[in-house]
N, CA, C, O and the ligand as a Tripos MOL2 file, in Angstrom:
@<TRIPOS>MOLECULE
protein
  305   303    77     0     0
PROTEIN
NO_CHARGES

@<TRIPOS>ATOM
      1 N         -20.2260   -3.7010  -10.1570 N.3       1 MET1
      2 CA        -18.9220   -3.4350  -10.7500 C.3       1 MET1
      3 C         -18.1010   -4.7150  -10.8020 C.2       1 MET1
      4 O         -18.0240   -5.4590   -9.8240 O.2       1 MET1
      5 N         -17.5050   -4.9540  -11.9250 N.am      2 VAL2
      6 CA        -16.6980   -6.1650  -12.0740 C.3       2 VAL2
      7 C         -15.2460   -5.8440  -11.7520 C.2       2 VAL2
      8 O         -14.6730   -4.8940  -12.2870 O.2       2 VAL2
      9 N         -14.6640   -6.6390  -10.8800 N.am      3 ARG3
     10 CA        -13.2670   -6.4490  -10.5200 C.3       3 ARG3
     11 C         -12.3960   -7.0620  -11.6070 C.2       3 ARG3
     12 O         -12.6520   -8.1680  -12.0830 O.2       3 ARG3
     13 N         -11.3840   -6.3370  -11.9810 N.am      4 ASN4
     14 CA        -10.4920   -6.8640  -13.0110 C.3       4 ASN4
     15 C          -9.7320   -8.0710  -12.4820 C.2       4 ASN4
     16 O          -9.4540   -8.1550  -11.2860 O.2       4 ASN4
     17 N          -9.3960   -9.0000  -13.3620 N.am      5 PRO5
     18 CA         -8.6670  -10.2020  -12.9350 C.3       5 PRO5
     19 C          -7.3090   -9.8450  -12.3370 C.2       5 PRO5
     20 O          -6.6090   -8.9540  -12.8190 O.2       5 PRO5
     21 N          -6.9610  -10.5610  -11.2810 N.am      6 VAL6
     22 CA         -5.6930  -10.3320  -10.5970 C.3       6 VAL6
     23 C          -4.6010  -11.1670  -11.2540 C.2       6 VAL6
     24 O          -4.8210  -12.3220  -11.6170 O.2       6 VAL6
     25 N          -3.4310  -10.5740  -11.4010 N.am      7 VAL7
     26 CA         -2.2570  -11.3070  -11.8700 C.3       7 VAL7
     27 C          -1.3680  -11.5360  -10.6540 C.2       7 VAL7
     28 O          -0.8170  -10.5870  -10.0970 O.2       7 VAL7
     29 N          -1.2270  -12.7880  -10.2450 N.am      8 ILE8
     30 CA         -0.4240  -13.0870   -9.0560 C.3       8 ILE8
     31 C           1.0540  -12.9990   -9.4140 C.2       8 ILE8
     32 O           1.5110  -13.6240  -10.3710 O.2       8 ILE8
     33 N           1.7910  -12.2200   -8.6360 N.am      9 CYS9
     34 CA          3.2140  -12.0220   -8.9070 C.3       9 CYS9
     35 C           4.0250  -13.2080   -8.4080 C.2       9 CYS9
     36 O           3.5530  -14.0260   -7.6180 O.2       9 CYS9
     37 N           5.2630  -13.2720   -8.8950 N.am     10 LYS10
     38 CA          6.1870  -14.3270   -8.4790 C.3      10 LYS10
     39 C           7.2090  -13.7390   -7.5370 C.2      10 LYS10
     40 O           7.8840  -12.7660   -7.8730 O.2      10 LYS10
     41 N           7.3300  -14.3250   -6.3580 N.am     11 ALA11
     42 CA          8.3560  -13.9000   -5.4230 C.3      11 ALA11
     43 C           9.5620  -14.8180   -5.5830 C.2      11 ALA11
     44 O           9.4490  -16.0300   -5.4040 O.2      11 ALA11
     45 N          10.7070  -14.2480   -5.9190 N.am     12 THR12
     46 CA         11.9250  -15.0340   -6.0820 C.3      12 THR12
     47 C          12.9950  -14.4130   -5.2000 C.2      12 THR12
     48 O          12.8290  -13.2930   -4.7170 O.2      12 THR12
     49 N          14.0960  -15.1320   -4.9860 N.am     13 PRO13
     50 CA         15.1980  -14.5400   -4.2020 C.3      13 PRO13
     51 C          15.7040  -13.2450   -4.8240 C.2      13 PRO13
     52 O          16.2500  -12.3930   -4.1240 O.2      13 PRO13
     53 N          15.5280  -13.0940   -6.1200 N.am     14 GLY14
     54 CA         15.9960  -11.8860   -6.7930 C.3      14 GLY14
     55 C          15.0000  -10.7520   -6.8060 C.2      14 GLY14
     56 O          15.2910   -9.6870   -7.3510 O.2      14 GLY14
     57 N          13.8330  -10.9490   -6.2240 N.am     15 GLY15
     58 CA         12.8390   -9.8950   -6.2130 C.3      15 GLY15
     59 C          11.4810  -10.4160   -6.6420 C.2      15 GLY15
     60 O          11.2900  -11.6120   -6.8600 O.2      15 GLY15
     61 N          10.5490   -9.4930   -6.7550 N.am     16 VAL16
     62 CA          9.1810   -9.8450   -7.1340 C.3      16 VAL16
     63 C           8.9730   -9.4730   -8.5930 C.2      16 VAL16
     64 O           9.2860   -8.3610   -9.0150 O.2      16 VAL16
     65 N           8.4440  -10.4120   -9.3490 N.am     17 PHE17
     66 CA          8.2730  -10.1820  -10.7770 C.3      17 PHE17
     67 C           6.8370  -10.4500  -11.2090 C.2      17 PHE17
     68 O           6.1120  -11.2220  -10.5810 O.2      17 PHE17
     69 N           6.4460   -9.7920  -12.2950 N.am     18 ILE18
     70 CA          5.1320  -10.0440  -12.8760 C.3      18 ILE18
     71 C           5.2920  -11.0740  -13.9890 C.2      18 ILE18
     72 O           6.0660  -10.8550  -14.9210 O.2      18 ILE18
     73 N           4.5810  -12.1800  -13.9080 N.am     19 PRO19
     74 CA          4.6250  -13.1430  -15.0100 C.3      19 PRO19
     75 C           3.6870  -12.7000  -16.1250 C.2      19 PRO19
     76 O           2.9010  -11.7700  -15.9450 O.2      19 PRO19
     77 N           3.7680  -13.3540  -17.2600 N.am     20 CYS20
     78 CA          2.8440  -13.0650  -18.3440 C.3      20 CYS20
     79 C           1.4350  -13.4600  -17.9070 C.2      20 CYS20
     80 O           1.2150  -14.6020  -17.5020 O.2      20 CYS20
     81 N           0.4800  -12.5360  -17.9830 N.am     21 PRO21
     82 CA         -0.8850  -12.8570  -17.5560 C.3      21 PRO21
     83 C          -1.5570  -13.8850  -18.4580 C.2      21 PRO21
     84 O          -2.5280  -14.5270  -18.0570 O.2      21 PRO21
     85 N          -1.0420  -14.0400  -19.6710 N.am     22 VAL22
     86 CA         -1.6810  -14.9450  -20.6270 C.3      22 VAL22
     87 C          -1.1680  -16.3710  -20.4510 C.2      22 VAL22
     88 O          -1.9540  -17.2970  -20.2550 O.2      22 VAL22
     89 N           0.1590  -16.5470  -20.5230 N.am     23 CYS23
     90 CA          0.7000  -17.9070  -20.4390 C.3      23 CYS23
     91 C           1.3270  -18.1860  -19.0780 C.2      23 CYS23
     92 O           1.8100  -19.2930  -18.8400 O.2      23 CYS23
     93 N           1.3270  -17.2080  -18.1880 N.am     24 ARG24
     94 CA          1.7760  -17.3780  -16.7930 C.3      24 ARG24
     95 C           3.2410  -17.7250  -16.6630 C.2      24 ARG24
     96 O           3.6640  -18.1990  -15.6090 O.2      24 ARG24
     97 N           4.0240  -17.5070  -17.6900 N.am     25 SER25
     98 CA          5.4350  -17.8240  -17.5660 C.3      25 SER25
     99 C           6.2510  -16.5440  -17.6960 C.2      25 SER25
    100 O           5.7280  -15.4740  -18.0090 O.2      25 SER25
    101 N           7.5240  -16.6860  -17.4500 N.am     26 GLY26
    102 CA          8.4110  -15.5580  -17.6090 C.3      26 GLY26
    103 C           8.3560  -14.5960  -16.4360 C.2      26 GLY26
    104 O           7.5340  -14.7270  -15.5280 O.2      26 GLY26
    105 N           9.2590  -13.6230  -16.4840 N.am     27 LYS27
    106 CA          9.3130  -12.5690  -15.4790 C.3      27 LYS27
    107 C           9.4070  -11.2760  -16.2720 C.2      27 LYS27
    108 O          10.4980  -10.8180  -16.6090 O.2      27 LYS27
    109 N           8.2780  -10.7060  -16.5590 N.am     28 LEU28
    110 CA          8.2490   -9.6060  -17.5270 C.3      28 LEU28
    111 C           8.6220   -8.2590  -16.9200 C.2      28 LEU28
    112 O           9.1360   -7.3890  -17.6220 O.2      28 LEU28
    113 N           8.3760   -8.0790  -15.6520 N.am     29 MET29
    114 CA          8.7040   -6.7940  -15.0420 C.3      29 MET29
    115 C           8.9860   -6.9760  -13.5660 C.2      29 MET29
    116 O           8.3020   -7.7280  -12.8720 O.2      29 MET29
    117 N          10.0120   -6.2710  -13.0960 N.am     30 ARG30
    118 CA         10.3450   -6.3590  -11.6840 C.3      30 ARG30
    119 C           9.5460   -5.3260  -10.9020 C.2      30 ARG30
    120 O           9.3480   -4.2010  -11.3600 O.2      30 ARG30
    121 N           9.0910   -5.7170   -9.7260 N.am     31 LEU31
    122 CA          8.2940   -4.8220   -8.8920 C.3      31 LEU31
    123 C           9.0490   -4.4680   -7.6220 C.2      31 LEU31
    124 O           9.6730   -5.3210   -6.9910 O.2      31 LEU31
    125 N           8.9800   -3.2130   -7.2650 N.am     32 TYR32
    126 CA          9.4650   -2.7680   -5.9680 C.3      32 TYR32
    127 C           8.2610   -2.3600   -5.1440 C.2      32 TYR32
    128 O           7.1680   -2.1800   -5.6810 O.2      32 TYR32
    129 N           8.4540   -2.2130   -3.8400 N.am     33 GLN33
    130 CA          7.3250   -1.8430   -2.9820 C.3      33 GLN33
    131 C           6.6690   -0.5550   -3.4460 C.2      33 GLN33
    132 O           5.4550   -0.3860   -3.3380 O.2      33 GLN33
    133 N           7.4810    0.3440   -3.9610 N.am     34 GLU34
    134 CA          6.9530    1.6520   -4.3590 C.3      34 GLU34
    135 C           6.3800    1.6500   -5.7650 C.2      34 GLU34
    136 O           5.7700    2.6290   -6.1950 O.2      34 GLU34
    137 N           6.5780    0.5430   -6.4850 N.am     35 THR35
    138 CA          6.1130    0.5200   -7.8740 C.3      35 THR35
    139 C           4.6030    0.6830   -7.9400 C.2      35 THR35
    140 O           3.8470   -0.0270   -7.2770 O.2      35 THR35
    141 N           4.1960    1.6240   -8.7480 N.am     36 GLU36
    142 CA          2.7800    1.9130   -8.8800 C.3      36 GLU36
    143 C           2.5730    2.4430  -10.2930 C.2      36 GLU36
    144 O           3.3000    3.3380  -10.7240 O.2      36 GLU36
    145 N           1.6060    1.9120  -11.0130 N.am     37 ALA37
    146 CA          1.4290    2.3610  -12.3830 C.3      37 ALA37
    147 C           0.0350    1.9980  -12.8830 C.2      37 ALA37
    148 O          -0.6330    1.1130  -12.3500 O.2      37 ALA37
    149 N          -0.3660    2.6980  -13.9030 N.am     38 THR38
    150 CA         -1.6640    2.4400  -14.5320 C.3      38 THR38
    151 C          -1.4550    2.2090  -16.0150 C.2      38 THR38
    152 O          -0.7060    2.9390  -16.6650 O.2      38 THR38
    153 N          -2.0990    1.2220  -16.5340 N.am     39 CYS39
    154 CA         -2.0940    0.9340  -17.9660 C.3      39 CYS39
    155 C          -0.6730    0.7520  -18.5010 C.2      39 CYS39
    156 O          -0.2570    1.4340  -19.4380 O.2      39 CYS39
    157 N           0.0630   -0.1800  -17.8910 N.am     40 VAL40
    158 CA          1.4020   -0.4990  -18.3580 C.3      40 VAL40
    159 C           1.3140   -1.6420  -19.3640 C.2      40 VAL40
    160 O           0.5710   -2.6050  -19.1690 O.2      40 VAL40
    161 N           2.0760   -1.5190  -20.4290 N.am     41 SER41
    162 CA          2.0830   -2.5630  -21.4430 C.3      41 SER41
    163 C           3.1520   -3.5890  -21.1260 C.2      41 SER41
    164 O           4.3160   -3.2450  -20.9180 O.2      41 SER41
    165 N           2.7520   -4.8510  -21.0920 N.am     42 LEU42
    166 CA          3.6960   -5.9590  -20.9200 C.3      42 LEU42
    167 C           3.6580   -6.7820  -22.1940 C.2      42 LEU42
    168 O           2.5910   -7.2290  -22.6160 O.2      42 LEU42
    169 N           4.7880   -6.9800  -22.7960 N.am     43 TYR43
    170 CA          4.8150   -7.8120  -23.9930 C.3      43 TYR43
    171 C           5.5410   -9.1060  -23.6930 C.2      43 TYR43
    172 O           6.6830   -9.1010  -23.2340 O.2      43 TYR43
    173 N           4.8730  -10.2060  -23.9530 N.am     44 CYS44
    174 CA          5.4620  -11.5150  -23.7000 C.3      44 CYS44
    175 C           6.0400  -12.0470  -24.9980 C.2      44 CYS44
    176 O           5.3240  -12.1970  -25.9880 O.2      44 CYS44
    177 N           7.3300  -12.3310  -24.9940 N.am     45 ARG45
    178 CA          7.9790  -12.8300  -26.2150 C.3      45 ARG45
    179 C           7.6200  -14.2830  -26.4560 C.2      45 ARG45
    180 O           7.7420  -14.7870  -27.5730 O.2      45 ARG45
    181 N           7.1810  -14.9470  -25.4120 N.am     46 LYS46
    182 CA          6.9000  -16.3600  -25.5420 C.3      46 LYS46
    183 C           5.5790  -16.5920  -26.2760 C.2      46 LYS46
    184 O           5.5290  -17.3390  -27.2530 O.2      46 LYS46
    185 N           4.5160  -15.9500  -25.8030 N.am     47 CYS47
    186 CA          3.2160  -16.1800  -26.4360 C.3      47 CYS47
    187 C           2.8020  -15.0120  -27.3170 C.2      47 CYS47
    188 O           1.7310  -15.0350  -27.9240 O.2      47 CYS47
    189 N           3.6560  -13.9810  -27.3890 N.am     48 LYS48
    190 CA          3.4500  -12.8400  -28.2870 C.3      48 LYS48
    191 C           2.1710  -12.0600  -28.0050 C.2      48 LYS48
    192 O           1.5820  -11.4660  -28.9080 O.2      48 LYS48
    193 N           1.7540  -12.0690  -26.7590 N.am     49 HIS49
    194 CA          0.6010  -11.2710  -26.3830 C.3      49 HIS49
    195 C           1.0390  -10.0260  -25.6310 C.2      49 HIS49
    196 O           1.9870  -10.0410  -24.8470 O.2      49 HIS49
    197 N           0.3180   -8.9590  -25.8970 N.am     50 GLU50
    198 CA          0.5370   -7.7500  -25.1140 C.3      50 GLU50
    199 C          -0.5810   -7.6420  -24.0880 C.2      50 GLU50
    200 O          -1.7540   -7.8030  -24.4230 O.2      50 GLU50
    201 N          -0.2180   -7.3710  -22.8380 N.am     51 SER51
    202 CA         -1.2080   -7.2250  -21.7810 C.3      51 SER51
    203 C          -1.0880   -5.8440  -21.1680 C.2      51 SER51
    204 O           0.0120   -5.3110  -21.0260 O.2      51 SER51
    205 N          -2.2030   -5.2760  -20.8130 N.am     52 LEU52
    206 CA         -2.1950   -3.9910  -20.1180 C.3      52 LEU52
    207 C          -2.5370   -4.2440  -18.6590 C.2      52 LEU52
    208 O          -3.5340   -4.8930  -18.3430 O.2      52 LEU52
    209 N          -1.7000   -3.7250  -17.7790 N.am     53 ILE53
    210 CA         -1.9070   -3.9960  -16.3590 C.3      53 ILE53
    211 C          -1.8780   -2.7190  -15.5470 C.2      53 ILE53
    212 O          -1.3480   -1.6920  -15.9710 O.2      53 ILE53
    213 N          -2.4640   -2.8160  -14.3640 N.am     54 ASP54
    214 CA         -2.3840   -1.7600  -13.3630 C.3      54 ASP54
    215 C          -1.6160   -2.3110  -12.1690 C.2      54 ASP54
    216 O          -1.8040   -3.4650  -11.7850 O.2      54 ASP54
    217 N          -0.7550   -1.4910  -11.5830 N.am     55 ILE55
    218 CA          0.0490   -1.9260  -10.4420 C.3      55 ILE55
    219 C          -0.2100   -0.9970   -9.2640 C.2      55 ILE55
    220 O          -0.1570    0.2260   -9.3920 O.2      55 ILE55
    221 N          -0.4910   -1.6020   -8.1180 N.am     56 GLN56
    222 CA         -0.6450   -0.8160   -6.9000 C.3      56 GLN56
    223 C           0.6070   -0.9630   -6.0500 C.2      56 GLN56
    224 O           1.2390   -2.0190   -6.0380 O.2      56 GLN56
    225 N           0.9620    0.1030   -5.3390 N.am     57 ALA57
    226 CA          2.1200    0.0360   -4.4510 C.3      57 ALA57
    227 C           1.8040   -0.8890   -3.2800 C.2      57 ALA57
    228 O           0.6420   -1.0510   -2.9060 O.2      57 ALA57
    229 N           2.8410   -1.4960   -2.7020 N.am     58 GLY58
    230 CA          2.6510   -2.3880   -1.5690 C.3      58 GLY58
    231 C           3.5670   -3.5850   -1.6730 C.2      58 GLY58
    232 O           4.4410   -3.6270   -2.5400 O.2      58 GLY58
    233 N           3.3770   -4.5690   -0.7890 N.am     59 ASP59
    234 CA          4.2470   -5.7340   -0.8480 C.3      59 ASP59
    235 C           3.4670   -7.0240   -1.0570 C.2      59 ASP59
    236 O           4.0180   -8.1120   -0.8910 O.2      59 ASP59
    237 N           2.2040   -6.9200   -1.4170 N.am     60 GLY60
    238 CA          1.4090   -8.1200   -1.6790 C.3      60 GLY60
    239 C           1.7250   -8.6930   -3.0400 C.2      60 GLY60
    240 O           2.2700   -8.0060   -3.9030 O.2      60 GLY60
    241 N           1.3840   -9.9530   -3.2290 N.am     61 LEU61
    242 CA          1.6110  -10.5880   -4.5270 C.3      61 LEU61
    243 C           0.3700  -10.4890   -5.4140 C.2      61 LEU61
    244 O           0.3490  -10.9940   -6.5360 O.2      61 LEU61
    245 N          -0.6670   -9.8260   -4.8850 N.am     62 ASP62
    246 CA         -1.9050   -9.7130   -5.6610 C.3      62 ASP62
    247 C          -2.2070   -8.2480   -5.9670 C.2      62 ASP62
    248 O          -3.3660   -7.8390   -6.0280 O.2      62 ASP62
    249 N          -1.1380   -7.4650   -6.1580 N.am     63 ARG63
    250 CA         -1.3240   -6.0330   -6.3590 C.3      63 ARG63
    251 C          -1.3640   -5.6350   -7.8250 C.2      63 ARG63
    252 O          -1.4540   -4.4520   -8.1540 O.2      63 ARG63
    253 N          -1.2970   -6.6270   -8.7020 N.am     64 VAL64
    254 CA         -1.3400   -6.3470  -10.1340 C.3      64 VAL64
    255 C          -2.6700   -6.8420  -10.7000 C.2      64 VAL64
    256 O          -3.0530   -7.9890  -10.4700 O.2      64 VAL64
    257 N          -3.3670   -5.9940  -11.4310 N.am     65 THR65
    258 CA         -4.6130   -6.4120  -12.0650 C.3      65 THR65
    259 C          -4.5440   -6.1050  -13.5510 C.2      65 THR65
    260 O          -3.8130   -5.2140  -13.9840 O.2      65 THR65
    261 N          -5.3090   -6.8520  -14.3160 N.am     66 LEU66
    262 CA         -5.3880   -6.5710  -15.7410 C.3      66 LEU66
    263 C          -6.1470   -5.2610  -15.9330 C.2      66 LEU66
    264 O          -7.2090   -5.0470  -15.3480 O.2      66 LEU66
    265 N          -5.5880   -4.4080  -16.7490 N.am     67 HIS67
    266 CA         -6.2410   -3.1320  -17.0160 C.3      67 HIS67
    267 C          -7.5160   -3.3650  -17.8110 C.2      67 HIS67
    268 O          -8.5310   -2.7030  -17.5900 O.2      67 HIS67
    269 N          -7.4540   -4.2860  -18.7110 N.am     68 ARG68
    270 CA         -8.6620   -4.7350  -19.4050 C.3      68 ARG68
    271 C          -8.4020   -6.1590  -19.8280 C.2      68 ARG68
    272 O          -7.2500   -6.5590  -20.0000 O.2      68 ARG68
    273 N          -9.4650   -6.9350  -20.0000 N.am     69 PRO69
    274 CA         -9.2570   -8.3500  -20.3140 C.3      69 PRO69
    275 C          -8.3930   -8.5200  -21.5420 C.2      69 PRO69
    276 O          -8.4350   -7.7060  -22.4640 O.2      69 PRO69
    277 N          -7.6170   -9.5700  -21.5490 N.am     70 ALA70
    278 CA         -6.7580   -9.8590  -22.7000 C.3      70 ALA70
    279 C          -7.6190   -9.9790  -23.9470 C.2      70 ALA70
    280 O          -8.7570  -10.4440  -23.8920 O.2      70 ALA70
    281 N          -7.0650   -9.5580  -25.0520 N.am     71 GLN71
    282 CA         -7.8200   -9.5850  -26.3090 C.3      71 GLN71
    283 C          -8.3080  -10.9920  -26.6070 C.2      71 GLN71
    284 O          -7.5300  -11.9440  -26.6690 O.2      71 GLN71
    285 N          -9.5990  -11.0930  -26.7870 N.am     72 ALA72
    286 CA        -10.1930  -12.3980  -27.0590 C.3      72 ALA72
    287 C         -10.7850  -12.4090  -28.4590 C.2      72 ALA72
    288 O         -11.2520  -11.3920  -28.9700 O.2      72 ALA72
    289 N         -10.7530  -13.5660  -29.0480 N.am     73 GLY73
    290 CA        -11.3910  -13.7220  -30.3460 C.3      73 GLY73
    291 C         -10.6210  -13.1390  -31.5020 C.2      73 GLY73
    292 O         -11.1420  -13.0470  -32.6130 O.2      73 GLY73
    293 N          -9.3910  -12.7430  -31.2580 N.am     74 LYS74
    294 CA         -8.5770  -12.2270  -32.3530 C.3      74 LYS74
    295 C          -7.4130  -13.1640  -32.6040 C.2      74 LYS74
    296 O          -6.2980  -12.9310  -32.1360 O.2      74 LYS74
    297 N          -7.6750  -14.1920  -33.3220 N.am     75 GLN75
    298 CA         -6.6250  -15.1490  -33.6250 C.3      75 GLN75
    299 C          -5.9000  -14.7410  -34.8860 C.2      75 GLN75
    300 O          -6.5200  -14.2830  -35.8460 O.2      75 GLN75
    301 N          -4.6010  -14.9040  -34.8890 N.am     76 HIS76
    302 CA         -3.8470  -14.5560  -36.0890 C.3      76 HIS76
    303 C          -3.7260  -15.7550  -37.0090 C.2      76 HIS76
    304 O          -3.1200  -15.6560  -38.0760 O.2      76 HIS76
    305 ZN          2.9500  -15.0900  -22.4290 Zn       77 ZN77
@<TRIPOS>BOND
     1     1     2 1
     2     2     3 1
     3     3     4 2
     4     3     5 am
     5     5     6 1
     6     6     7 1
     7     7     8 2
     8     7     9 am
     9     9    10 1
    10    10    11 1
    11    11    12 2
    12    11    13 am
    13    13    14 1
    14    14    15 1
    15    15    16 2
    16    15    17 am
    17    17    18 1
    18    18    19 1
    19    19    20 2
    20    19    21 am
    21    21    22 1
    22    22    23 1
    23    23    24 2
    24    23    25 am
    25    25    26 1
    26    26    27 1
    27    27    28 2
    28    27    29 am
    29    29    30 1
    30    30    31 1
    31    31    32 2
    32    31    33 am
    33    33    34 1
    34    34    35 1
    35    35    36 2
    36    35    37 am
    37    37    38 1
    38    38    39 1
    39    39    40 2
    40    39    41 am
    41    41    42 1
    42    42    43 1
    43    43    44 2
    44    43    45 am
    45    45    46 1
    46    46    47 1
    47    47    48 2
    48    47    49 am
    49    49    50 1
    50    50    51 1
    51    51    52 2
    52    51    53 am
    53    53    54 1
    54    54    55 1
    55    55    56 2
    56    55    57 am
    57    57    58 1
    58    58    59 1
    59    59    60 2
    60    59    61 am
    61    61    62 1
    62    62    63 1
    63    63    64 2
    64    63    65 am
    65    65    66 1
    66    66    67 1
    67    67    68 2
    68    67    69 am
    69    69    70 1
    70    70    71 1
    71    71    72 2
    72    71    73 am
    73    73    74 1
    74    74    75 1
    75    75    76 2
    76    75    77 am
    77    77    78 1
    78    78    79 1
    79    79    80 2
    80    79    81 am
    81    81    82 1
    82    82    83 1
    83    83    84 2
    84    83    85 am
    85    85    86 1
    86    86    87 1
    87    87    88 2
    88    87    89 am
    89    89    90 1
    90    90    91 1
    91    91    92 2
    92    91    93 am
    93    93    94 1
    94    94    95 1
    95    95    96 2
    96    95    97 am
    97    97    98 1
    98    98    99 1
    99    99   100 2
   100    99   101 am
   101   101   102 1
   102   102   103 1
   103   103   104 2
   104   103   105 am
   105   105   106 1
   106   106   107 1
   107   107   108 2
   108   107   109 am
   109   109   110 1
   110   110   111 1
   111   111   112 2
   112   111   113 am
   113   113   114 1
   114   114   115 1
   115   115   116 2
   116   115   117 am
   117   117   118 1
   118   118   119 1
   119   119   120 2
   120   119   121 am
   121   121   122 1
   122   122   123 1
   123   123   124 2
   124   123   125 am
   125   125   126 1
   126   126   127 1
   127   127   128 2
   128   127   129 am
   129   129   130 1
   130   130   131 1
   131   131   132 2
   132   131   133 am
   133   133   134 1
   134   134   135 1
   135   135   136 2
   136   135   137 am
   137   137   138 1
   138   138   139 1
   139   139   140 2
   140   139   141 am
   141   141   142 1
   142   142   143 1
   143   143   144 2
   144   143   145 am
   145   145   146 1
   146   146   147 1
   147   147   148 2
   148   147   149 am
   149   149   150 1
   150   150   151 1
   151   151   152 2
   152   151   153 am
   153   153   154 1
   154   154   155 1
   155   155   156 2
   156   155   157 am
   157   157   158 1
   158   158   159 1
   159   159   160 2
   160   159   161 am
   161   161   162 1
   162   162   163 1
   163   163   164 2
   164   163   165 am
   165   165   166 1
   166   166   167 1
   167   167   168 2
   168   167   169 am
   169   169   170 1
   170   170   171 1
   171   171   172 2
   172   171   173 am
   173   173   174 1
   174   174   175 1
   175   175   176 2
   176   175   177 am
   177   177   178 1
   178   178   179 1
   179   179   180 2
   180   179   181 am
   181   181   182 1
   182   182   183 1
   183   183   184 2
   184   183   185 am
   185   185   186 1
   186   186   187 1
   187   187   188 2
   188   187   189 am
   189   189   190 1
   190   190   191 1
   191   191   192 2
   192   191   193 am
   193   193   194 1
   194   194   195 1
   195   195   196 2
   196   195   197 am
   197   197   198 1
   198   198   199 1
   199   199   200 2
   200   199   201 am
   201   201   202 1
   202   202   203 1
   203   203   204 2
   204   203   205 am
   205   205   206 1
   206   206   207 1
   207   207   208 2
   208   207   209 am
   209   209   210 1
   210   210   211 1
   211   211   212 2
   212   211   213 am
   213   213   214 1
   214   214   215 1
   215   215   216 2
   216   215   217 am
   217   217   218 1
   218   218   219 1
   219   219   220 2
   220   219   221 am
   221   221   222 1
   222   222   223 1
   223   223   224 2
   224   223   225 am
   225   225   226 1
   226   226   227 1
   227   227   228 2
   228   227   229 am
   229   229   230 1
   230   230   231 1
   231   231   232 2
   232   231   233 am
   233   233   234 1
   234   234   235 1
   235   235   236 2
   236   235   237 am
   237   237   238 1
   238   238   239 1
   239   239   240 2
   240   239   241 am
   241   241   242 1
   242   242   243 1
   243   243   244 2
   244   243   245 am
   245   245   246 1
   246   246   247 1
   247   247   248 2
   248   247   249 am
   249   249   250 1
   250   250   251 1
   251   251   252 2
   252   251   253 am
   253   253   254 1
   254   254   255 1
   255   255   256 2
   256   255   257 am
   257   257   258 1
   258   258   259 1
   259   259   260 2
   260   259   261 am
   261   261   262 1
   262   262   263 1
   263   263   264 2
   264   263   265 am
   265   265   266 1
   266   266   267 1
   267   267   268 2
   268   267   269 am
   269   269   270 1
   270   270   271 1
   271   271   272 2
   272   271   273 am
   273   273   274 1
   274   274   275 1
   275   275   276 2
   276   275   277 am
   277   277   278 1
   278   278   279 1
   279   279   280 2
   280   279   281 am
   281   281   282 1
   282   282   283 1
   283   283   284 2
   284   283   285 am
   285   285   286 1
   286   286   287 1
   287   287   288 2
   288   287   289 am
   289   289   290 1
   290   290   291 1
   291   291   292 2
   292   291   293 am
   293   293   294 1
   294   294   295 1
   295   295   296 2
   296   295   297 am
   297   297   298 1
   298   298   299 1
   299   299   300 2
   300   299   301 am
   301   301   302 1
   302   302   303 1
   303   303   304 2
@<TRIPOS>SUBSTRUCTURE
     1 MET1         2 RESIDUE 1 A MET
     2 VAL2         6 RESIDUE 1 A VAL
     3 ARG3        10 RESIDUE 1 A ARG
     4 ASN4        14 RESIDUE 1 A ASN
     5 PRO5        18 RESIDUE 1 A PRO
     6 VAL6        22 RESIDUE 1 A VAL
     7 VAL7        26 RESIDUE 1 A VAL
     8 ILE8        30 RESIDUE 1 A ILE
     9 CYS9        34 RESIDUE 1 A CYS
    10 LYS10       38 RESIDUE 1 A LYS
    11 ALA11       42 RESIDUE 1 A ALA
    12 THR12       46 RESIDUE 1 A THR
    13 PRO13       50 RESIDUE 1 A PRO
    14 GLY14       54 RESIDUE 1 A GLY
    15 GLY15       58 RESIDUE 1 A GLY
    16 VAL16       62 RESIDUE 1 A VAL
    17 PHE17       66 RESIDUE 1 A PHE
    18 ILE18       70 RESIDUE 1 A ILE
    19 PRO19       74 RESIDUE 1 A PRO
    20 CYS20       78 RESIDUE 1 A CYS
    21 PRO21       82 RESIDUE 1 A PRO
    22 VAL22       86 RESIDUE 1 A VAL
    23 CYS23       90 RESIDUE 1 A CYS
    24 ARG24       94 RESIDUE 1 A ARG
    25 SER25       98 RESIDUE 1 A SER
    26 GLY26      102 RESIDUE 1 A GLY
    27 LYS27      106 RESIDUE 1 A LYS
    28 LEU28      110 RESIDUE 1 A LEU
    29 MET29      114 RESIDUE 1 A MET
    30 ARG30      118 RESIDUE 1 A ARG
    31 LEU31      122 RESIDUE 1 A LEU
    32 TYR32      126 RESIDUE 1 A TYR
    33 GLN33      130 RESIDUE 1 A GLN
    34 GLU34      134 RESIDUE 1 A GLU
    35 THR35      138 RESIDUE 1 A THR
    36 GLU36      142 RESIDUE 1 A GLU
    37 ALA37      146 RESIDUE 1 A ALA
    38 THR38      150 RESIDUE 1 A THR
    39 CYS39      154 RESIDUE 1 A CYS
    40 VAL40      158 RESIDUE 1 A VAL
    41 SER41      162 RESIDUE 1 A SER
    42 LEU42      166 RESIDUE 1 A LEU
    43 TYR43      170 RESIDUE 1 A TYR
    44 CYS44      174 RESIDUE 1 A CYS
    45 ARG45      178 RESIDUE 1 A ARG
    46 LYS46      182 RESIDUE 1 A LYS
    47 CYS47      186 RESIDUE 1 A CYS
    48 LYS48      190 RESIDUE 1 A LYS
    49 HIS49      194 RESIDUE 1 A HIS
    50 GLU50      198 RESIDUE 1 A GLU
    51 SER51      202 RESIDUE 1 A SER
    52 LEU52      206 RESIDUE 1 A LEU
    53 ILE53      210 RESIDUE 1 A ILE
    54 ASP54      214 RESIDUE 1 A ASP
    55 ILE55      218 RESIDUE 1 A ILE
    56 GLN56      222 RESIDUE 1 A GLN
    57 ALA57      226 RESIDUE 1 A ALA
    58 GLY58      230 RESIDUE 1 A GLY
    59 ASP59      234 RESIDUE 1 A ASP
    60 GLY60      238 RESIDUE 1 A GLY
    61 LEU61      242 RESIDUE 1 A LEU
    62 ASP62      246 RESIDUE 1 A ASP
    63 ARG63      250 RESIDUE 1 A ARG
    64 VAL64      254 RESIDUE 1 A VAL
    65 THR65      258 RESIDUE 1 A THR
    66 LEU66      262 RESIDUE 1 A LEU
    67 HIS67      266 RESIDUE 1 A HIS
    68 ARG68      270 RESIDUE 1 A ARG
    69 PRO69      274 RESIDUE 1 A PRO
    70 ALA70      278 RESIDUE 1 A ALA
    71 GLN71      282 RESIDUE 1 A GLN
    72 ALA72      286 RESIDUE 1 A ALA
    73 GLY73      290 RESIDUE 1 A GLY
    74 LYS74      294 RESIDUE 1 A LYS
    75 GLN75      298 RESIDUE 1 A GLN
    76 HIS76      302 RESIDUE 1 A HIS
    77 ZN77       305 GROUP 0 **** ****
């Protein structure tokens, strides 16, 4: 079984945020300890990619994984 790629979260004084999994910038969604979700869509305005992620509850910075690999080979 292949483990989905982990998206490392950003811990800031204002809270924990998920950066864009594609370009690694921005703070696309705020996470709380109780935040838990499956197949959430994150849209990055900077690189215009949509990413689907899974979020596990907890306080680790490695609790977000890509729901499926970012779309590859589809250049506009
Ligand atoms: Zn991006």
